[in-house]
N, C-alpha and C positions, 0 to 999 in steps of 0.2 A: 793656572798659569805656568806653574812648574810640570805638571802632567803634560800640557801641551809641548813644552820644550823638550821634556824627555821623550815623548812619542816621535817628535820631529828627528831628534838625533838617533832613535833607535831605527827607525824607518829608514833614513838616509844611509844609516851604516849597513842595514840588512840589504837595501836595494844596491849599494856598492859593492857589497861581498857577492850577491847574486850576479850581477854583471860580470865580475872579475872570475867566477867559477863557471858557470853555465851558460850564460846567454852569448848567443852568437847572431847579433842582430845584423852584422855587416852582409853576411850571407843573403838574409831574408830582404832586407831594405836596402841594400847599398849604399847609395850616398845620403839617403835620408835616416839613416841608423842614429846620427846624433840628434836629429829632430825628435824622432821616434822615443829615443831614451829620454830626452828631457820631458816630453810631455806625459810619460809615465811616471817619471819622478817628481813632476808637479803633480800629477793626480794623487799619489802617495802622500805628499805633503800637504794637500789640501784636506785629504781624509784626516790626517793627524790633526789639523787645525781644528776641523769640524768636530772630532772626537774631543778635543780638548776643552772646546767652547761648550759643549754639551754638559761634560764633566762639570765644569765651572758652574755652570746654571744650576745643575742639580745641587751642587754643594750651596749655593746661594739660597735655593728654595729651600733646602733643608735647615739652614741656619735660620731662616725667617720663621720658618714653622716652629722650630726649637723656640725662639724669641717670643713668639707669641704664645706658645705653651707656658713659658716661664712667667710671662706676663699675666696670664689668666690665673695662675697658681698663687702668684703673690697678691692679687685683687681680693682671692677667695678667703 
């Protein structure tokens, strides 16, 4: 959960810095520049949420595996 939040904040800040310094979408897309920027930002945010979810699932699987191993050791 924390990793997802951190990825979201970092990716949002990095994309904002990129737009402020390098991007010139208005000359390319004209009036659609805001829509294109929003779509790219939403894509980056969705990527951060997917990666955070995958990380949470991997942590949950590792904890379950560790608990099963500890349970077997205590039974033996």
